[in-house]
C-alpha positions as a Python dict, from the first residue, in 0.01 Angstrom:
ca = {
    (1, 'M'): (0, 0, 0),
    (2, 'I'): (296, 93, 219),
    (3, 'S'): (530, -191, 312),
    (4, 'V'): (697, -138, 649),
    (5, 'I'): (1027, -327, 682),
    (6, 'I'): (1191, -381, 1021),
    (7, 'P'): (1533, -551, 1046),
    (8, 'C'): (1541, -743, 1374),
    (9, 'F'): (1864, -831, 1553),
    (10, 'N'): (1846, -908, 1927),
    (11, 'C'): (1578, -645, 1979),
    (12, 'E'): (1343, -816, 2223),
    (13, 'D'): (1360, -524, 2468),
    (14, 'H'): (1223, -257, 2233),
    (15, 'L'): (1063, -436, 1937),
    (16, 'Y'): (717, -391, 2088),
    (17, 'R'): (746, -12, 2063),
    (18, 'A'): (836, -18, 1692),
    (19, 'I'): (568, -270, 1592),
    (20, 'Q'): (294, -98, 1791),
    (21, 'S'): (381, 234, 1628),
    (22, 'V'): (308, 72, 1290),
    (23, 'L'): (-13, -100, 1402),
    (24, 'N'): (-136, 231, 1549),
    (25, 'Q'): (-92, 429, 1226),
    (26, 'S'): (-392, 629, 1105),
    (27, 'Y'): (-308, 497, 754),
    (28, 'Q'): (-388, 126, 756),
    (29, 'D'): (-323, 4, 401),
    (30, 'T'): (5, -146, 516),
    (31, 'E'): (193, -471, 545),
    (32, 'L'): (459, -530, 809),
    (33, 'I'): (768, -727, 704),
    (34, 'L'): (985, -844, 994),
    (35, 'V'): (1332, -966, 896),
    (36, 'N'): (1516, -1170, 1156),
    (37, 'N'): (1890, -1112, 1117),
    (38, 'N'): (2070, -1380, 1323),
    (39, 'S'): (1907, -1296, 1657),
    (40, 'T'): (2022, -1506, 1953),
    (41, 'D'): (1774, -1375, 2213),
    (42, 'N'): (1394, -1415, 2216),
    (43, 'T'): (1338, -1191, 1913),
    (44, 'M'): (1221, -1475, 1685),
    (45, 'Q'): (964, -1594, 1938),
    (46, 'L'): (826, -1241, 1961),
    (47, 'L'): (806, -1214, 1582),
    (48, 'E'): (614, -1541, 1559),
    (49, 'G'): (377, -1422, 1829),
    (50, 'Y'): (299, -1105, 1635),
    (51, 'R'): (249, -1299, 1312),
    (52, 'A'): (6, -1535, 1485),
    (53, 'Q'): (-186, -1235, 1615),
    (54, 'F'): (-192, -1047, 1281),
    (55, 'P'): (-150, -1313, 1009),
    (56, 'Q'): (-302, -1096, 733),
    (57, 'K'): (-68, -805, 800),
    (58, 'I'): (261, -948, 928),
    (59, 'S'): (515, -1171, 752),
    (60, 'I'): (854, -1295, 873),
    (61, 'Y'): (1172, -1352, 674),
    (62, 'N'): (1520, -1463, 772),
    (63, 'E'): (1841, -1305, 646),
    (64, 'L'): (2166, -1477, 743),
    (65, 'K'): (2402, -1214, 603),
    (66, 'P'): (2481, -984, 899),
    (67, 'G'): (2387, -618, 886),
    (68, 'A'): (2077, -406, 849),
    (69, 'P'): (2133, -330, 475),
    (70, 'A'): (2107, -700, 387),
    (71, 'A'): (1797, -739, 603),
    (72, 'R'): (1637, -432, 444),
    (73, 'N'): (1708, -566, 95),
    (74, 'T'): (1545, -896, 187),
    (75, 'G'): (1237, -707, 300),
    (76, 'L'): (1245, -487, -10),
    (77, 'K'): (1239, -790, -241),
    (78, 'A'): (939, -934, -53),
    (79, 'A'): (744, -607, -35),
    (80, 'H'): (411, -575, -217),
    (81, 'G'): (366, -203, -152),
    (82, 'E'): (431, 81, -392),
    (83, 'W'): (590, 268, -102),
    (84, 'I'): (847, 154, 152),
    (85, 'Q'): (885, 257, 515),
    (86, 'F'): (1209, 125, 664),
    (87, 'L'): (1195, 125, 1042),
    (88, 'D'): (1477, 37, 1279),
    (89, 'A'): (1364, -186, 1563),
    (90, 'D'): (1447, 71, 1831),
    (91, 'D'): (1264, 361, 1662),
    (92, 'E'): (896, 452, 1641),
    (93, 'L'): (658, 632, 1409),
    (94, 'L'): (410, 893, 1528),
    (95, 'K'): (47, 818, 1448),
    (96, 'D'): (5, 1022, 1126),
    (97, 'K'): (354, 969, 983),
    (98, 'L'): (253, 745, 694),
    (99, 'S'): (-65, 930, 596),
    (100, 'Q'): (99, 1272, 598),
    (101, 'Q'): (408, 1167, 404),
    (102, 'L'): (211, 962, 149),
    (103, 'T'): (-11, 1262, 79),
    (104, 'R'): (299, 1479, 35),
    (105, 'A'): (467, 1223, -190),
    (106, 'I'): (166, 1191, -421),
    (107, 'G'): (105, 1566, -429),
    (108, 'N'): (466, 1637, -530),
    (109, 'N'): (522, 1330, -750),
    (110, 'A'): (818, 1253, -524),
    (111, 'D'): (1035, 944, -507),
    (112, 'V'): (1151, 1008, -151),
    (113, 'I'): (1000, 1213, 128),
    (114, 'A'): (1285, 1321, 357),
    (115, 'G'): (1134, 1363, 701),
    (116, 'G'): (1242, 1543, 1012),
    (117, 'C'): (1282, 1341, 1328),
    (118, 'I'): (1311, 1366, 1704),
    (119, 'L'): (1639, 1234, 1844),
    (120, 'R'): (1565, 1112, 2194),
    (121, 'Y'): (1869, 1035, 2412),
    (122, 'N'): (1840, 837, 2732),
    (123, 'I'): (2168, 869, 2918),
    (124, 'D'): (2169, 736, 3273),
    (125, 'G'): (1793, 786, 3295),
    (126, 'K'): (1802, 1148, 3177),
    (127, 'I'): (1601, 1223, 2862),
    (128, 'K'): (1723, 1480, 2611),
    (129, 'E'): (1550, 1554, 2280),
    (130, 'I'): (1694, 1720, 1969),
    (131, 'L'): (1490, 1809, 1660),
    (132, 'R'): (1662, 1719, 1335),
    (133, 'H'): (1507, 1894, 1036),
    (134, 'A'): (1503, 1803, 669),
    (135, 'D'): (1664, 2061, 440),
    (136, 'E'): (1466, 2179, 137),
    (137, 'N'): (1798, 2231, -46),
    (138, 'V'): (1854, 1869, -142),
    (139, 'W'): (2230, 1875, -210),
    (140, 'R'): (2304, 2086, 97),
    (141, 'G'): (2091, 1848, 303),
    (142, 'L'): (2279, 1549, 162),
    (143, 'I'): (2614, 1705, 254),
    (144, 'T'): (2511, 1809, 607),
    (145, 'S'): (2314, 1489, 688),
    (146, 'N'): (1991, 1687, 698),
    (147, 'L'): (1799, 1490, 439),
    (148, 'G'): (1617, 1263, 678),
    (149, 'I'): (1732, 926, 804),
    (150, 'T'): (1636, 564, 739),
    (151, 'S'): (1327, 559, 961),
    (152, 'S'): (1208, 916, 903),
    (153, 'N'): (1189, 890, 523),
    (154, 'L'): (929, 739, 290),
    (155, 'W'): (1066, 569, -22),
    (156, 'R'): (911, 472, -358),
    (157, 'K'): (984, 103, -414),
    (158, 'A'): (1039, 128, -790),
    (159, 'T'): (1300, 399, -742),
    (160, 'L'): (1487, 193, -483),
    (161, 'T'): (1485, -109, -713),
    (162, 'Q'): (1637, 97, -995),
    (163, 'V'): (1952, 156, -787),
    (164, 'N'): (1957, -202, -647),
    (165, 'G'): (1852, -100, -297),
    (166, 'W'): (2098, -80, -10),
    (167, 'D'): (2473, -126, -53),
    (168, 'E'): (2540, -421, 175),
    (169, 'A'): (2913, -344, 186),
    (170, 'Q'): (2853, -7, 354),
    (171, 'T'): (2928, -22, 727),
    (172, 'S'): (2796, 327, 809),
    (173, 'S'): (2636, 631, 638),
    (174, 'Q'): (2416, 376, 462),
    (175, 'E'): (2108, 590, 406),
    (176, 'Y'): (2317, 879, 272),
    (177, 'D'): (2497, 651, 31),
    (178, 'L'): (2151, 536, -84),
    (179, 'L'): (2020, 891, -113),
    (180, 'F'): (2327, 994, -316),
    (181, 'R'): (2274, 707, -560),
    (182, 'L'): (1905, 795, -589),
    (183, 'L'): (1984, 1160, -665),
    (184, 'K'): (2238, 1057, -928),
    (185, 'N'): (1956, 851, -1081),
    (186, 'N'): (1738, 1166, -1098),
    (187, 'A'): (1509, 1070, -812),
    (188, 'K'): (1296, 1354, -679),
    (189, 'V'): (1352, 1409, -306),
    (190, 'V'): (1109, 1638, -123),
    (191, 'A'): (1160, 1761, 234),
    (192, 'D'): (894, 1717, 500),
    (193, 'K'): (925, 1984, 769),
    (194, 'S'): (723, 1790, 1028),
    (195, 'F'): (882, 1566, 1293),
    (196, 'S'): (700, 1233, 1277),
    (197, 'T'): (965, 978, 1378),
    (198, 'I'): (1132, 925, 1714),
    (199, 'V'): (1484, 786, 1701),
    (200, 'H'): (1590, 640, 2034),
    (201, 'F'): (1949, 641, 2156),
    (202, 'S'): (2113, 502, 2465),
    (203, 'G'): (2468, 587, 2562),
    (204, 'N'): (2597, 321, 2321),
    (205, 'S'): (2552, 469, 1974),
    (206, 'V'): (2797, 366, 1700),
    (207, 'S'): (2979, 700, 1708),
    (208, 'K'): (3061, 649, 2077),
    (209, 'S'): (3252, 329, 2009),
    (210, 'K'): (3589, 286, 2179),
    (211, 'D'): (3715, 78, 1885),
    (212, 'S'): (3953, 318, 1709),
    (213, 'Q'): (3954, 116, 1384),
    (214, 'K'): (3575, 122, 1374),
    (215, 'L'): (3576, 497, 1434),
    (216, 'K'): (3824, 546, 1149),
    (217, 'R'): (3598, 348, 913),
    (218, 'I'): (3297, 558, 1015),
    (219, 'F'): (3496, 877, 969),
    (220, 'D'): (3627, 765, 630),
    (221, 'N'): (3280, 669, 508),
    (222, 'R'): (3143, 1011, 598),
    (223, 'V'): (3429, 1211, 450),
    (224, 'N'): (3462, 1000, 134),
    (225, 'L'): (3092, 1037, 61),
    (226, 'R'): (3126, 1417, 68),
    (227, 'I'): (3432, 1406, -156),
    (228, 'N'): (3241, 1189, -403),
    (229, 'I'): (2948, 1433, -394),
    (230, 'K'): (3192, 1717, -465),
    (231, 'K'): (3343, 1535, -763),
    (232, 'Y'): (3001, 1443, -900),
    (233, 'L'): (2867, 1799, -882),
    (234, 'A'): (3190, 1947, -1021),
    (235, 'A'): (3181, 1714, -1322),
    (236, 'R'): (2832, 1839, -1405),
    (237, 'G'): (2897, 2205, -1347),
    (238, 'R'): (2666, 2213, -1045),
    (239, 'L'): (2923, 2267, -770),
    (240, 'T'): (2859, 2616, -634),
    (241, 'P'): (3094, 2805, -399),
    (242, 'T'): (2831, 2766, -127),
    (243, 'L'): (2831, 2388, -161),
    (244, 'V'): (3212, 2380, -163),
    (245, 'Q'): (3207, 2573, 166),
    (246, 'T'): (2941, 2340, 305),
    (247, 'I'): (3159, 2037, 226),
    (248, 'D'): (3468, 2199, 383),
    (249, 'D'): (3270, 2292, 694),
    (250, 'Y'): (3137, 1938, 723),
    (251, 'I'): (3480, 1774, 694),
    (252, 'Y'): (3633, 2007, 952),
    (253, 'S'): (3340, 1962, 1192),
    (254, 'E'): (3362, 1582, 1164),
    (255, 'A'): (3737, 1595, 1224),
    (256, 'M'): (3687, 1800, 1541),
    (257, 'R'): (3410, 1566, 1655),
    (258, 'M'): (3635, 1262, 1612),
    (259, 'Y'): (3951, 1431, 1743),
    (260, 'P'): (3912, 1344, 2114),
    (261, 'Q'): (3909, 971, 2033),
    (262, 'I'): (4137, 946, 1725),
    (263, 'P'): (4342, 1269, 1728),
    (264, 'A'): (4626, 1165, 1496),
    (265, 'Y'): (4383, 1034, 1236),
    (266, 'A'): (4168, 1346, 1255),
    (267, 'R'): (4475, 1564, 1199),
    (268, 'A'): (4575, 1349, 901),
    (269, 'V'): (4231, 1390, 742),
    (270, 'I'): (4252, 1769, 781),
    (271, 'R'): (4600, 1774, 623),
    (272, 'R'): (4483, 1554, 337),
    (273, 'H'): (4172, 1751, 244),
    (274, 'R'): (4270, 2099, 369),
    (275, 'P'): (3915, 2223, 434),
    (276, 'R'): (3889, 2602, 423),
    (277, 'V'): (3692, 2715, 726),
    (278, 'K'): (3632, 3061, 871),
    (279, 'W'): (3840, 3139, 1180),
    (280, 'S'): (3526, 3200, 1387),
    (281, 'K'): (3400, 2851, 1306),
    (282, 'K'): (3742, 2698, 1375),
    (283, 'F'): (3750, 2871, 1713),
    (284, 'R'): (3407, 2738, 1811),
    (285, 'Q'): (3476, 2386, 1686),
    (286, 'T'): (3817, 2370, 1852),
    (287, 'G'): (3667, 2490, 2181),
    (288, 'R'): (3400, 2220, 2173),
    (289, 'M'): (3661, 1961, 2085),
    (290, 'L'): (3886, 2056, 2377),
    (291, 'L'): (3595, 2042, 2622),
    (292, 'K'): (3494, 1702, 2489),
    (293, 'R'): (3851, 1575, 2514),
    (294, 'I'): (3882, 1693, 2875),
    (295, 'A'): (3551, 1525, 2963),
    (296, 'L'): (3667, 1203, 2798),
    (297, 'Q'): (3996, 1209, 2988),
    (298, 'L'): (3817, 1268, 3317),
    (299, 'K'): (3576, 985, 3248),
    (300, 'T'): (3864, 751, 3160),
    (301, 'H'): (4055, 854, 3475),
    (302, 'H'): (3756, 791, 3706),
    (303, 'S'): (3676, 455, 3545),
}
């Protein structure tokens, strides 16, 4: 059995899409665990309606502690399946996602299948799609955030339980913190090159926040995770020059991405960690940063 766990917080507008994508799966040995996480809209009424319609397949739980990690852990404790599919309420699974990844997991004796996904952006009614692949080099994928995401991966329940599930104190980079802890526990992560999950974005993703303190926390979480990976690999003699360069490139790229909104903090992070980056890469990243900063200033001026 695969247990599908959906944290639900004020998601009445798009919950239907996520639930239907589970009910429409070609693999049907599933249970659907819906975890209400302090919703104040009509989410709970929708959940109850689905449970009444599919009482043998759907169960509902409540989690009062705010945040998706706590809701996912509640679902994880209740799950009966050997495998876990976490699904965010605004995402959807393509029809053969579960069957294909389960076959791959069993065939490779894997603990996690890291899946590719389709990032679908809807900005002012214009749709843009980006394919995000899963890297077969596990440590490189972990560093570059190309080892799947929460909804695109398939997880073995026993392996998750061994590392105590999600860290409920993590405010961002939660799935990569989890993947890092799994790898340190010798979990086998196998990449899936197909794209079987659609991740939906509006113009209000967390990284577009105007709250500078929130942006600093996000930035710190991302950078600190890479520094911890570097220390872990170095201590075990597994830190190659290529991985060192990958970490430096990541830190510099993140700093340039955050620079238009928190410039002083981005500069401080670069001074602190001194990432060594090729001049050609610096030139490209700086150019993108300047264009983004100009666009942000224009947008602020017009608003």
